[in-house]
N, C-alpha and C positions, 0 to 999 in steps of 0.2 A: 548398611543394607539389612533388611529383615528377611527371614524365611517367609514362605507363603503357605497359608493354610486353606485348603480347598473345602468347599461346602460338602461335597460327597467324597467318600473314601478313595484315596489313590491306590494304585497297585501296591500290595504289601511287600516291603523289602525284607522284613524280619518275621512277620506273622504268617504262620502256615497252618492250614487245616490238616494237611497230611493224610487225609482219608479218602475213601472211595466216594463217588458221587451218590451211590445208593445206600450209604451208611451215615449220611449226615442228618442234620435236623430236618423237621418237616419244612417243606414238602419233598425233600430229597430222599426220604425214607420210604417212598411209595411211587406208584406210577405217576409220571408227570410228563408234560410236553415242554420243550424249550424252544421258544420262538425268538425272533429278533427283538420283539417288543411285546409288552404285556397286553396291549390293546388287541394284538392278534389272537391271543388266547381267549379274550372276551368274545370276539367275533365268532371264532370256531365254537366256543362253548355254548352260547345261546342257540346257535343253529343245531348243535348236537342235542340240546334239550327240547328241540322241537318248536322253538319260538320263532316267530316271523311276522310278516305283515298283518296288521290288525291287533297284535298283542301289545300290551303296555307294561313297562317296567317302572316301578316307583324308584326314583333316583334322587340323590341329595343335590340341593342347589349349590352346595359348596363342593365343587368338583374340579378336576384338572381340565376336562374338556375332551381329551382323547378317548376316554372310556365312553362318553356320551356319543361321540362320532361312531365308535364301533357298534353301539346299539342301533344307531340310525342307519348305518350301512347294512346292518343285518335285517332291516325292515321294521324295527320296533319303534314305538312311540314312547317318549319319556314323560312321565308325570312327576313333577318336582315337589320335593318337600324340604322345608327348612328344619334345622335341628333346634334343640334347646340351647341354652347358653353354654352348656358343657359339650356341645357338638354331638349330642346323642339324639337319635331318632325318638320320636314320641309316638306311642302306639295309637293314641286318640287321633293325632294328626293323620297318621297313615290310614287308620280305619275310615276316616272321612274321604279319603281318596280312592277307596276300593270300588271296583265295578267288575262286571263279568269279563271285561277285557284285560284286567290286571292279572298278570301271570307270574310276576317275580318282584322281589324286593332286592335292591342293590344298596349295600351299606359299605362305608369306607372307614377303615381303621386309621383315623387321622394321626399323623406325626408319630406313628408307632404305638399309640395308646389304643388298645383294642376295645371295640364295643363288647357288650355282653352277648357273646355268641350263643350261649345256651338259650338265653331268653328269646333271641330272634330266630333261632332254629325252631323252637316250639311255636312261636308266633306264626311263622310261615306254614308249619305243618297243620296248625289248626285252621288255616284259611286256604289250604291247598295251593300254596305259592312256592316257587323255587326261591332259594336263598343264594344270592350272588355276593360274595365277599371280595372287596377290593383291598388286597393286602400289599399294594405297591409300596407303601411306607411301613409295612408291618411284618416283613420277613423276620422271623425269630420271636415275634410277640405272641403272647398267650393270654387267655382269659379263664380264670379259675382252673388253671392247669391244662386247658385245652388250647392247642395252637390255633392261631388265627387262620381260618380257612379249612380247618380239619373236618368240620361237619357241614360245609357248604355244598350245594349242588354244583357250584362253579366258583373257583377261587383263582385269583391271579396275583403275581408278585413281580416286582421290578428288581432286577439283580444289581444294577449299577448304583442304586441309592443305598444299598446295604453293604456291598462288597466291591473291591477295586477291579471290576471287569469292564470291558469296553461297552457291552450292551447286554441284552438278554431279558426275556420275560418268561416266567414260569407259570404254567396253568395246570390245575387239576380239575377234573370234572367227573361227575357220577356216570356219565355216558362217554363212550370212546370218542376221542377227537383226533383228527388226522395229524400226522407228523409234518413238519416243514419239509419242503422239497427244493431241489435246486442246489447248485454248487455254492457253498459258503465261502465268502472271501476270507482271506487270512486275518485281516484286521490289524496289520502291523502299525499303521499310522495312529489308530485310536489307542492301541496298547502303548505305543511310545509316549503318547500324551499322558496316559495314566502313570507310566513310569516316571515321566518328567515331573508330574505333580508330587510323586513320592520323594524325588530328589530335591524338589523345590521346598519341601517341608523341612528338609534337614540342612540344606546348603543355601546360603544367601546369594551366592553368585548364580546358582542355577535358578533361584527365584527371580533374580533380575532378568536373566535371559528369557525365562518363561513369560515374565511380565511384558517384555517387548513384543512377544508373539501374540499374547492373549491377555489383555489387561484384566485386572480384577473388577469386581462389582457387577454381579449378575442381576442387580435389582434396579437398573437404571431406566427401564422402559416405562412409558406412561401407563397408568392404570387403565386396563381394558384394551390396550393395543395388541392386536394379533400379530404373530409372526408368521411369515409364509410357511405353509406346511405344518404348522404347529399341531393341528388336530387330525391331519390326514391319516387314514388307515394304512395306506401303502399296500404292499403285497402281503396278505395275511399268511402266506406260505413261506415267507422269507425266513431262512435260518439265521441264527446268530453267527457272528464271525467266529472263525475257528479258534481265535485267541481266547474267546470267552469259554467255549466248550473245553478247551485244553486246560485252562487255568482254574476251572471250578474246584477240582480236588484240592488245590492249594489254598484258595481264598475262603471257601465256605467253612465256617466253624462256629459252633454255638457260643464259644468263648467271647466272640465279638459282642454278644449281648451284655455281658458283665462290664466290658470296657465302656460301652456307650452309656450304660446306666451310671457308672462311676463318674464319667465326665459330666453327665447331665446333673447329677446330684451335687457335684462340686460347684458347678456354675449356678445352680439354683440358690445356693447359700448366699451369694453376693448379688444376684440379679433377680431375686424373687419378686421384687416390687415391679418388675417389667413384664412378668410372665402372665399371660391371660388365664382366667379362672380354670379352664379344663386341665391345666398342667401345673397347678400349685403343688400337687403331690406327685410322687412317683410310685404308683401302685405296683404290686407284684405282677409280673408278666409283661409290663410295659417296657418296650425296648425303643427308646426315642430315636427317630431318624434325623432329628435336628433339634436345636434349642429355640423355642419361640419367644420373641420379644414383641410386645404390643406397645407401640409408641405413636405419638401424633405425627411425627415426620420420619417414617422408616427409611426413606431415601437419604435423608441426612445422616442417619446412623450408618447406612450401608457405605456411604462415601467416607465417613470417618474411619470405619473399620478397614476399608480398602487401604487407607494410608498406613495402617498397622499390619498390612499383609494378610488380612482376614477376608475371605470370601463370604458372601451371604446371598440370600435370594428370597423370593416370595413363593408361597404355596397357597393359592395361585393367583396371579394378577389378572388373568383373563378367564372367560367363561364361554361355554358353547353358545352359538348364536340363537339356539332355541330357548334360552333362558332369559327371562326378564329379571335382571339382577336386582333392580330396585324393589321387587316384591318380596325379597328374602333378606331381611336385615342382618341376621347372624352371619350368613354367607358373605354378604358385602363387607361387613366389619372385618372379618378375618382376611379377606382379600386385600383390603386397603391398608390395614394397620399393623399386620403381624409380619415380622421379618424373621427368616430362618437363619440361624447361626450354626457353624459346624459343631458336631458332638460325636463324630464317628470314632471307631475303634483305633484308627491309626494316629490319633492325637495322643500326645503324652500329657501327663499331669501339668507340666509347665505350659504346654500349648493351650490347654483348657484355661489355665490361669491367665494367660496372656489375653485370650478372648474376653474373659470376664472382666479383667482390669480395664481394657480399652472400652468395653461397653459401659462399665460403671462410670468411667471418666466422661464419656459422652452424656450420660444421663444426668450428671451433676450440672451440666450446661443446659440441659433440656429437661427440667424437673416435672414432666407430666408422665406419670406411670400408668400401667394398665389399670390399676385400681382407681384412677381418676378419669377413666374414659367414659364412665357412665353406663357402659354395657348396653344391652338391648332388652 
């Protein structure tokens, strides 16, 4: 039997921030709102900025979908743009999309690799636009020493992708946004699953039991297939479960950034031939949320890794219904061909080596690498 390595970090058994919520890394060092989901922060934020029906936000075609639904539910129209092959917005492309109705630019810090936030802050200021930074994958990341989201008019972050909490979305905004309301559930069941993932990472018997309850391989649904409720806004005033609020002081720590960077760098040495071009290097300030592998048959790789006890997933296989995915080749390529592997701070060096070894063994049998994909 093998231990089981989750894609997102489990609840830490030995790793502890040990600090106060208001003394941690950005955005915990300033005023912020904590909701059940990051999409709730987007919905509140755009309304607080005065955006609504008739206004347009420039949004990337490579998106998760829930953020787009938050804009739509707030009354906004989304005008999509594709990125360059490095997943960076291009100013000429964006300028061609501008009109009097365009009020904001939405950028995503993909996989924890931050966009040039100083440049896009200046670009928005010159055009009188709000800057909305989606840091769902970029908590702890920075660009030229500036934390992702630090100069945005609105920024959101997803907690569970970076730390072992049950749920939670953090929002910061240049205008006041309301606090969640209502009685928060305790969240015992979700926290128990997070703790179970931590034990399964260390104990093969626990991994076997967890596998019976919830099989591995989160990358098995067909490309483009929606899941019920996947993009739903839900109640934007919903608070996170109490287990999340109570565990934040323990789990949030900037040292997680170094651990994730170390794991990513170690895996890059042996799997560099599978990594898409935007991630060939690990620049200062990038804090990877996962390890990207671009292959011809990512579901085959996912199934192979599952046999080794390694979870994986797509970012993202579906898109919002308002997008014509065929019109945006870069976005489609990343949706179809790139598989996310674990790289989180709860992995040991041996764990990272096991993931790299299994992936390399699969690639020997399927010798088409990212460099052979032809790009776009």
